[in-house]
C-alpha positions as CSV (number, residue, x, y, z in Angstrom):
1,X,112.8,78.3,72.7
2,X,116.5,77.7,72.0
3,X,119.2,76.2,74.2
4,X,122.5,78.1,74.6
5,X,124.1,75.7,72.5
6,X,121.5,76.3,69.6
7,X,121.9,80.2,70.1
8,X,125.7,80.1,69.8
9,X,125.8,77.8,66.7
10,X,123.3,80.0,64.9
11,X,125.5,83.0,65.8
12,X,129.1,81.6,65.3
13,X,129.0,78.2,63.4
14,X,127.7,79.0,59.8
15,X,128.8,76.7,56.9
16,X,131.4,78.1,54.8
17,X,129.9,79.4,51.4
18,X,131.0,81.5,48.5
19,X,129.0,84.4,47.6
20,X,129.3,83.7,43.9
21,X,129.3,79.9,43.9
22,X,125.9,79.3,42.1
23,X,126.4,81.9,39.4
24,X,126.3,80.5,35.8
25,X,128.7,81.1,32.9
26,X,131.8,81.5,35.4
27,X,134.9,80.5,33.6
28,X,138.4,80.1,34.9
29,X,141.3,81.8,32.9
30,X,144.9,80.5,33.4
31,X,146.4,83.8,33.3
32,X,144.3,84.9,36.4
33,X,144.7,84.0,40.2
34,X,142.3,81.1,41.4
35,X,140.0,83.5,43.1
36,X,139.1,85.4,39.9
37,X,136.6,84.4,37.3
38,X,135.5,85.9,34.2
39,X,131.7,86.3,33.0
40,X,130.7,86.4,29.5
41,X,128.2,89.2,29.1
42,X,127.5,89.7,25.4
43,X,130.8,91.3,23.8
44,X,132.1,92.0,27.2
45,X,134.2,90.2,29.8
46,X,133.5,91.1,33.4
47,X,135.6,90.0,36.1
48,X,134.3,88.5,39.3
49,X,135.9,87.8,42.7
50,X,135.1,84.8,45.0
51,X,134.8,86.3,48.5
52,X,134.5,83.3,51.0
53,X,132.7,83.8,54.2
54,X,134.6,83.2,57.4
55,X,135.4,79.4,57.9
56,X,133.6,77.6,60.6
57,X,134.9,78.2,64.1
58,X,136.2,75.4,66.2
59,X,135.5,77.5,69.4
60,X,133.8,80.9,70.2
61,X,135.6,83.9,71.3
62,X,136.6,84.8,74.7
63,X,133.5,87.3,75.0
64,X,130.4,85.3,74.2
65,X,127.3,87.7,74.0
66,X,123.9,85.9,73.7
67,X,121.6,88.4,75.4
68,X,117.8,88.6,74.5
69,X,117.9,85.1,72.6
70,X,115.0,83.4,74.6
71,X,117.6,80.9,75.9
72,X,116.0,78.6,78.7
73,X,118.4,75.7,79.0
74,X,122.0,74.7,78.2
75,X,121.8,72.0,75.6
76,X,124.5,69.4,75.1
77,X,127.2,69.9,77.8
78,X,129.8,68.0,76.0
79,X,129.3,70.3,72.9
80,X,129.3,73.3,75.0
81,X,132.7,72.2,76.8
82,X,134.3,71.8,73.3
83,X,133.1,75.0,71.7
84,X,133.4,77.4,74.9
85,X,136.7,76.3,76.1
86,X,138.1,79.9,75.4
87,X,135.1,81.7,77.0
88,X,135.9,84.2,79.7
89,X,132.9,86.4,79.7
90,X,129.4,85.3,79.0
91,X,126.5,87.6,78.7
92,X,123.1,85.9,79.0
93,X,121.1,89.0,80.1
94,X,117.2,89.1,79.2
95,X,116.8,85.4,78.6
96,X,114.3,82.7,79.9
97,X,116.7,81.0,82.4
98,X,114.9,79.9,85.5
99,X,116.9,77.2,87.0
100,X,119.9,77.7,88.9
101,X,121.3,74.3,88.6
102,X,121.2,74.8,84.8
103,X,123.3,78.0,85.2
104,X,125.9,76.1,87.2
105,X,126.1,73.3,85.0
106,X,126.6,75.8,82.0
107,X,129.6,77.5,84.3
108,X,130.8,73.9,85.0
109,X,131.4,73.4,81.3
110,X,133.1,76.8,80.7
111,X,136.4,76.2,83.0
112,X,137.8,79.5,82.1
113,X,134.9,81.9,82.7
114,X,135.3,84.9,84.9
115,X,132.4,87.3,84.1
116,X,128.6,86.2,84.0
117,X,125.8,88.6,83.3
118,X,122.3,87.1,84.1
119,X,120.4,90.3,84.4
120,X,116.6,90.2,83.8
121,X,116.5,86.4,84.0
122,X,113.7,85.1,86.3
123,X,115.9,82.9,88.5
124,X,113.5,82.2,91.4
125,X,114.8,78.7,92.4
126,X,114.8,78.1,96.2
127,X,118.0,78.4,98.0
128,X,118.1,74.4,98.6
129,X,118.5,74.1,95.0
130,X,122.1,75.8,95.2
131,X,123.6,73.8,98.3
132,X,125.1,71.1,96.1
133,X,126.4,73.8,93.3
134,X,129.9,73.4,92.1
135,X,132.6,75.8,93.3
136,X,133.2,78.3,90.3
137,X,136.2,80.5,89.9
138,X,133.8,83.4,88.8
139,X,135.2,87.0,89.6
140,X,132.3,89.2,88.3
141,X,128.6,88.3,88.5
142,X,125.7,90.6,87.3
143,X,122.1,89.9,88.9
144,X,120.4,93.3,88.1
145,X,116.7,93.1,87.7
146,X,116.5,89.4,88.8
147,X,114.7,89.9,92.1
148,X,116.6,87.2,93.6
149,X,115.8,86.7,97.3
150,X,118.6,87.0,100.0
151,X,118.8,83.6,101.0
152,X,119.7,82.6,97.4
153,X,122.3,85.5,97.2
154,X,123.8,83.9,100.3
155,X,123.9,80.3,98.7
156,X,125.5,81.8,95.5
157,X,128.2,83.6,97.5
158,X,129.0,80.5,99.4
159,X,129.8,78.8,96.1
160,X,131.9,81.7,94.6
161,X,134.8,82.0,96.8
162,X,136.7,84.3,94.4
163,X,134.0,86.6,93.5
164,X,135.3,90.2,93.3
165,X,132.6,92.3,91.9
166,X,128.8,91.8,92.3
167,X,125.9,93.6,91.0
168,X,122.5,93.7,92.6
169,X,121.0,96.7,91.2
170,X,117.0,97.1,90.6
171,X,116.2,94.4,92.5
172,X,113.7,96.0,94.8
173,X,115.6,95.4,98.0
174,X,113.8,97.2,100.9
175,X,116.4,95.7,103.5
176,X,119.4,93.6,103.7
177,X,118.5,90.2,104.9
178,X,122.1,89.0,105.5
179,X,124.8,90.0,108.2
180,X,128.2,88.7,109.0
181,X,128.3,86.0,111.8
182,X,130.9,87.7,113.6
183,X,128.3,90.4,114.7
184,X,126.1,87.7,116.2
185,X,126.1,89.0,119.9
186,X,125.2,92.5,118.7
187,X,122.5,91.4,116.5
188,X,120.8,89.2,119.1
189,X,120.6,92.2,121.3
190,X,119.4,94.3,118.6
191,X,116.7,91.9,117.3
192,X,115.3,91.5,120.8
193,X,114.8,95.2,121.3
194,X,111.6,97.2,119.9
195,X,111.8,98.3,116.3
196,X,114.5,100.6,115.3
197,X,111.9,103.0,113.6
198,X,108.7,102.0,115.2
199,X,107.1,100.3,118.4
200,X,106.5,97.0,117.0
201,X,108.3,93.8,117.8
202,X,109.9,91.6,115.2
203,X,108.0,88.3,114.6
204,X,110.8,85.8,114.9
205,X,108.8,82.8,114.5
206,X,107.8,83.7,110.9
207,X,110.1,81.7,108.5
208,X,112.6,83.1,106.4
209,X,110.9,82.3,103.2
210,X,107.5,83.8,104.2
211,X,109.2,86.8,105.5
212,X,111.3,87.3,102.4
213,X,108.2,87.2,100.1
214,X,106.4,89.5,102.2
215,X,109.3,92.0,102.3
216,X,109.7,91.8,98.5
217,X,106.0,92.0,97.6
218,X,104.4,94.4,100.0
219,X,105.1,98.1,100.4
220,X,108.1,97.9,102.4
221,X,106.7,99.6,105.4
222,X,108.7,100.2,108.5
223,X,107.0,97.3,110.2
224,X,107.7,94.9,107.4
225,X,111.4,95.6,107.6
226,X,111.4,94.9,111.2
227,X,109.6,91.6,110.9
228,X,112.2,90.4,108.2
229,X,114.3,87.5,109.5
230,X,117.8,88.3,108.9
231,X,120.3,85.4,108.3
232,X,123.7,85.3,109.9
233,X,126.4,84.1,107.5
234,X,130.0,84.2,106.9
235,X,131.6,87.4,105.7
236,X,133.0,87.4,102.1
237,X,136.5,89.2,102.2
238,X,137.3,88.6,98.5
239,X,134.4,90.9,97.1
240,X,135.8,94.4,96.3
241,X,133.1,95.9,94.3
242,X,129.2,96.0,95.0
243,X,126.7,97.9,92.6
244,X,123.4,98.4,94.5
245,X,121.6,101.3,92.3
246,X,118.2,101.6,92.3
247,X,117.1,99.6,95.4
248,X,114.4,101.3,97.6
249,X,116.7,101.3,100.9
250,X,116.2,104.2,103.2
251,X,118.0,103.6,106.2
252,X,121.9,103.6,106.5
253,X,121.9,100.9,109.1
254,X,120.9,98.4,106.2
255,X,123.7,99.6,104.2
256,X,126.2,99.0,107.2
257,X,125.1,95.2,107.0
258,X,126.7,95.2,103.5
259,X,129.8,96.7,105.0
260,X,129.8,93.9,107.6
261,X,129.1,91.1,105.0
262,X,131.7,92.6,102.5
263,X,134.6,93.7,104.8
264,X,137.2,94.4,102.0
265,X,134.7,96.4,100.0
266,X,136.5,99.2,97.9
267,X,133.7,100.4,95.8
268,X,130.2,100.8,96.7
269,X,127.6,102.3,94.2
270,X,124.3,103.2,95.8
271,X,123.1,105.6,93.3
272,X,119.3,106.3,93.2
273,X,118.8,104.7,96.7
274,X,116.5,106.9,98.6
275,X,118.7,107.0,101.8
276,X,117.3,109.7,104.2
277,X,120.4,110.1,106.5
278,X,123.9,108.9,107.1
279,X,124.0,110.0,110.9
280,X,124.1,107.8,113.7
281,X,120.7,106.9,115.7
282,X,120.5,109.0,118.8
283,X,117.5,107.7,120.8
284,X,117.9,105.1,123.6
285,X,115.3,102.9,121.6
286,X,117.5,102.9,118.4
287,X,119.8,100.1,119.5
288,X,120.6,98.5,116.1
289,X,124.2,97.2,115.7
290,X,125.0,100.0,113.0
291,X,123.9,102.8,115.2
292,X,126.3,105.0,116.9
293,X,129.2,107.0,115.4
294,X,131.2,103.9,114.5
295,X,129.3,102.9,111.2
296,X,132.2,104.1,109.1
297,X,134.2,101.3,110.8
298,X,132.3,98.7,108.8
299,X,133.9,100.2,105.6
300,X,137.6,100.3,106.5
301,X,138.9,100.1,102.7
302,X,136.2,101.9,101.1
303,X,137.7,104.2,98.2
304,X,134.5,104.8,95.8
305,X,131.1,105.8,97.0
306,X,128.4,106.9,94.8
307,X,125.5,108.4,96.7
308,X,123.9,110.4,93.7
309,X,120.1,110.9,94.0
310,X,119.9,110.2,97.8
311,X,117.3,112.0,99.7
312,X,120.0,113.7,102.0
313,X,119.4,117.2,103.3
314,X,122.0,117.9,106.0
315,X,125.6,119.1,106.0
316,X,126.0,116.7,108.8
317,X,125.9,113.8,106.3
318,X,128.9,115.3,104.7
319,X,130.6,115.3,107.9
320,X,129.9,111.6,108.4
321,X,131.5,110.9,105.1
322,X,134.8,112.6,106.3
323,X,135.3,109.9,108.7
324,X,135.8,107.3,105.9
325,X,139.6,107.6,106.0
326,X,140.2,105.7,102.7
327,X,137.5,107.3,100.8
328,X,139.1,108.9,97.6
329,X,136.2,109.0,95.0
330,X,132.7,110.5,95.9
331,X,129.7,111.2,93.9
332,X,126.9,113.3,95.7
333,X,124.9,114.7,92.8
334,X,121.3,115.6,92.9
335,X,120.8,115.8,96.8
336,X,117.7,117.9,98.2
337,X,120.5,119.7,100.2
338,X,121.9,121.4,97.1
339,X,118.4,122.9,96.0
340,X,118.2,124.8,99.4
341,X,121.6,126.5,99.2
342,X,122.0,130.0,98.2
343,X,125.4,129.8,96.4
344,X,126.9,128.9,92.9
345,X,127.9,125.4,92.0
346,X,131.5,126.5,92.3
347,X,131.0,127.8,95.9
348,X,129.2,124.5,96.8
349,X,132.1,122.5,95.4
350,X,134.5,124.4,97.6
351,X,132.3,123.8,100.6
352,X,132.4,120.1,99.7
353,X,136.2,120.0,99.2
354,X,136.9,122.0,102.5
355,X,134.8,119.4,104.4
356,X,136.1,116.2,102.9
357,X,140.2,116.2,103.5
358,X,140.5,112.7,102.2
359,X,138.3,112.9,99.0
360,X,140.7,113.6,95.7
361,X,137.8,113.1,93.1
362,X,134.3,114.7,93.6
363,X,131.3,114.1,91.3
364,X,133.4,112.7,88.4
365,X,135.6,115.6,87.9
366,X,139.5,115.6,87.8
367,X,141.8,115.1,90.6
368,X,141.5,117.9,93.1
369,X,144.8,119.7,92.9
370,X,146.8,121.2,95.9
371,X,146.0,124.7,94.8
372,X,142.1,123.9,94.6
373,X,142.0,122.5,97.8
374,X,143.8,125.4,99.5
375,X,141.6,127.9,97.8
376,X,138.6,125.8,99.0
377,X,139.6,125.7,102.6
378,X,140.3,129.4,102.7
379,X,136.8,130.1,101.1
380,X,135.4,127.8,103.8
381,X,137.0,129.8,106.5
382,X,135.8,133.0,105.1
383,X,132.2,131.5,104.7
384,X,131.8,130.6,108.3
385,X,134.0,133.4,109.8
386,X,131.0,135.9,110.4
387,X,128.4,133.2,111.1
388,X,127.5,132.5,114.6
389,X,129.4,129.9,116.6
390,X,126.4,127.6,116.9
391,X,126.4,127.4,113.2
392,X,130.1,126.7,112.6
393,X,131.0,123.1,112.0
394,X,134.0,121.4,113.7
395,X,135.9,121.4,110.5
396,X,136.0,125.2,110.8
397,X,138.2,125.2,113.8
398,X,140.5,122.7,112.2
399,X,141.0,124.9,109.2
400,X,141.3,128.0,111.2
401,X,144.2,126.5,112.9
402,X,145.8,125.7,109.6
403,X,145.1,128.9,107.6
404,X,144.6,131.5,110.6
405,X,142.0,134.1,110.6
406,X,141.6,135.5,107.1
407,X,140.7,139.0,106.0
408,X,137.4,139.1,103.9
409,X,137.9,139.6,100.4
410,X,137.4,143.0,98.9
411,X,134.3,143.1,96.6
412,X,135.7,144.5,93.5
413,X,133.0,145.8,91.0
414,X,134.6,145.9,87.5
415,X,131.4,146.7,85.9
416,X,131.2,150.4,84.3
417,X,128.9,153.0,85.8
418,X,125.4,152.8,84.0
419,X,125.1,156.6,84.0
420,X,127.8,159.3,83.5
421,X,127.6,163.0,83.3
422,X,129.0,164.3,80.0
423,X,129.5,167.6,78.4
424,X,127.7,168.0,75.0
425,X,128.9,171.0,72.9
426,X,127.1,172.0,69.8
427,X,128.5,175.3,68.0
428,X,129.3,177.6,71.1
429,X,126.7,176.2,73.3
430,X,127.8,173.6,76.0
431,X,125.4,171.6,78.3
432,X,126.1,168.8,80.9
433,X,123.6,165.8,80.9
434,X,123.6,162.4,82.4
435,X,123.9,159.7,79.6
436,X,123.3,155.9,79.8
437,X,126.7,154.3,78.8
438,X,124.8,151.1,77.5
439,X,123.2,153.3,74.6
440,X,124.6,152.8,71.0
441,X,126.0,155.7,69.1
442,X,122.9,155.6,67.0
443,X,120.5,155.7,70.0
444,X,122.6,158.9,71.4
445,X,122.1,160.7,68.2
446,X,118.2,160.1,68.4
447,X,118.2,161.6,71.8
448,X,120.2,164.5,70.8
449,X,117.9,165.4,68.0
450,X,115.6,167.5,70.2
451,X,118.8,169.4,71.7
452,X,120.5,170.2,68.4
453,X,117.2,170.3,65.8
454,X,119.4,168.2,63.6
455,X,118.3,164.8,62.2
456,X,120.3,161.7,63.3
457,X,121.6,161.2,59.7
458,X,122.7,164.8,59.5
459,X,124.8,164.6,62.7
460,X,128.3,163.8,63.5
461,X,129.6,163.1,67.2
462,X,133.2,163.3,68.4
463,X,134.4,162.1,71.7
464,X,137.0,164.1,73.8
465,X,138.5,162.3,76.6
466,X,139.2,164.8,79.6
467,X,142.6,163.1,80.3
468,X,143.8,163.1,76.8
469,X,142.7,166.5,75.3
470,X,146.1,166.8,73.8
471,X,145.3,163.9,71.4
472,X,142.2,165.7,70.1
473,X,138.7,164.3,69.6
474,X,137.8,160.9,68.1
475,X,135.0,160.5,65.8
476,X,132.3,158.2,66.9
477,X,131.7,156.7,63.6
478,X,130.2,153.3,64.5
479,X,126.4,153.5,64.9
480,X,126.1,150.2,66.7
481,X,129.0,150.7,69.2
482,X,128.0,151.3,72.7
483,X,129.1,154.2,74.5
484,X,131.0,152.3,77.4
485,X,133.4,150.9,74.9
486,X,134.7,154.4,74.5
487,X,135.7,154.3,78.3
488,X,133.1,157.2,78.8
489,X,133.5,158.9,82.2
490,X,131.9,161.8,84.0
491,X,133.5,165.0,82.8
492,X,134.2,163.8,79.2
493,X,133.0,165.8,76.4
494,X,131.0,164.9,73.2
495,X,131.1,167.5,70.5
496,X,128.1,167.6,68.0
497,X,128.8,168.8,64.3
498,X,126.4,169.1,61.4
499,X,127.3,167.3,58.1
500,X,127.9,169.6,55.3
C-alpha cells in the first residue's frame, strides 16, 4: 500500500513532457513562433502546436485531497514538510491508517493545516498512545465512521486546544462516556444511585476499556449503558460546532453531557439520532445530573440544532426547545408527531412558529418575517381558543395577553354551487330543471336531446343571465366549456334553438 508521500507524488508531481515530442518529421520554420512546427504529409504542410503539460509543482495546493488511496503510513517526513508547506486542508478519508502516532506525525510536518478528514479510517489505537502527541493547531476534525472509543476522543481533545468543529457521526455511540470535571459532585451522586432507566446498579469495578468495548459491540441495552464507566475530563470551551448524526442515542441526558463537555457549543447536529424525549425526568429514581427542567442551561450559546428524524412524539418536546434562549435555527423534520396531526403542513408550521419565539429559521426555510410570526401567533390563539383549558399549552396564555381574544375566522366557501335550477326554453315551452354546473356544453346538449328530440349536432344553446337581460342572450359555442364558467346561477335561462 502506498504512503501519503507516494500518493501525493503520483497525483501532483508528474514530469514535464510534451504531447508531440516523439512525433517524427517535425520541422521548425523561422517564420513561425517557437511552439509551432510543420509536418510534411505528402504534398500538404500540416501545422502542429506543442502543448506542454503543467510544470512540476514545488508544493501541493492548500487543499490536499487523497481520499480512497489505500494510504497506510506517512512516508519521508522531510519530503512531506517540503512539499506540503502550503496545505491548510487535508482529506484522508477511506484510507488504511490505523496508527494515531502516524497521523500526528503527518500533522506535525504540515505546520499550516487547519482541517483534517479521517473518516472511515480504522484508527483503533489505545488512548495511551496519544498521551505524548504534539499540540496541533487544528480547527476542524472529521472522524465519521471511525468507531473511535471515547477515551481516545478525550485524548485527542486534550491535544487539540483550538479545535472549533468536530464530526463524530456514524460511530455507533449509544452513550456519551465523557463528562466535564466541573460536574463531579453531581455525577458521583448520580452514579451512586440505581440505574436511571432500570433497577440495575452500575458496576464501577469494570475497567474503562472493557466497558467501552462492551458498550460499542453489544446491543446497547439499558443495563449496558448504566454499566458504562464515564470519564471525568476538562471541558473544551473552544469547540463551537459538533456533528453527531446517525448515532443510536435515545436519551437526552446523554446529549446533555455533550453540552457540559462543550459549553460554548453554537451548532449541534443530531439528525437521525432516535432520541425519544427532550423532557426532563420526573420520578424520584431518575436522578441523573441532566434531569430536571434545567437541561437547557447546558447549552447557553446554542444557535443551531438539527433534530430531524428523532423519535419525538409530543408537543412538550417543542416547549422544551423554547427554553433555549439563543436558539435561532431549528430543524425538526420527520418526527412521528407530525404524522399524527390532522392539519396541513402550513398549519403545522404556524403552530411551531408560535411555540418557538426565539427561532428565526425553521426546517431550512427562509428567515421568519414579522408578518408571518404575527399570523402564526394569531392562528395559534384561534386553534386553542375552543379547546378545553387542560389541552391549552402555557404559550396560549402568553399569546392571549399579546393579541387578546380573537374572533373566529369566517369560513368563506368560494366554490360554485354544484347544482343550480335553470329555465330551459324551446320554441314556446319553458321548463325549470336542476343542472350540474360541472357539465360541459356538449354534455348538456346530450342531456337535452330527450327534452327537445333534437340531435346534439343540430342544437344551438344561448345563455341568458337574469340580471343582464338587456344585453341579450350569449351563444354557448364552445362544446368543451363548463357551465360554471358562464357564472350560471339559479333563475338564469338557457334558450334551445334548432340549426337550420
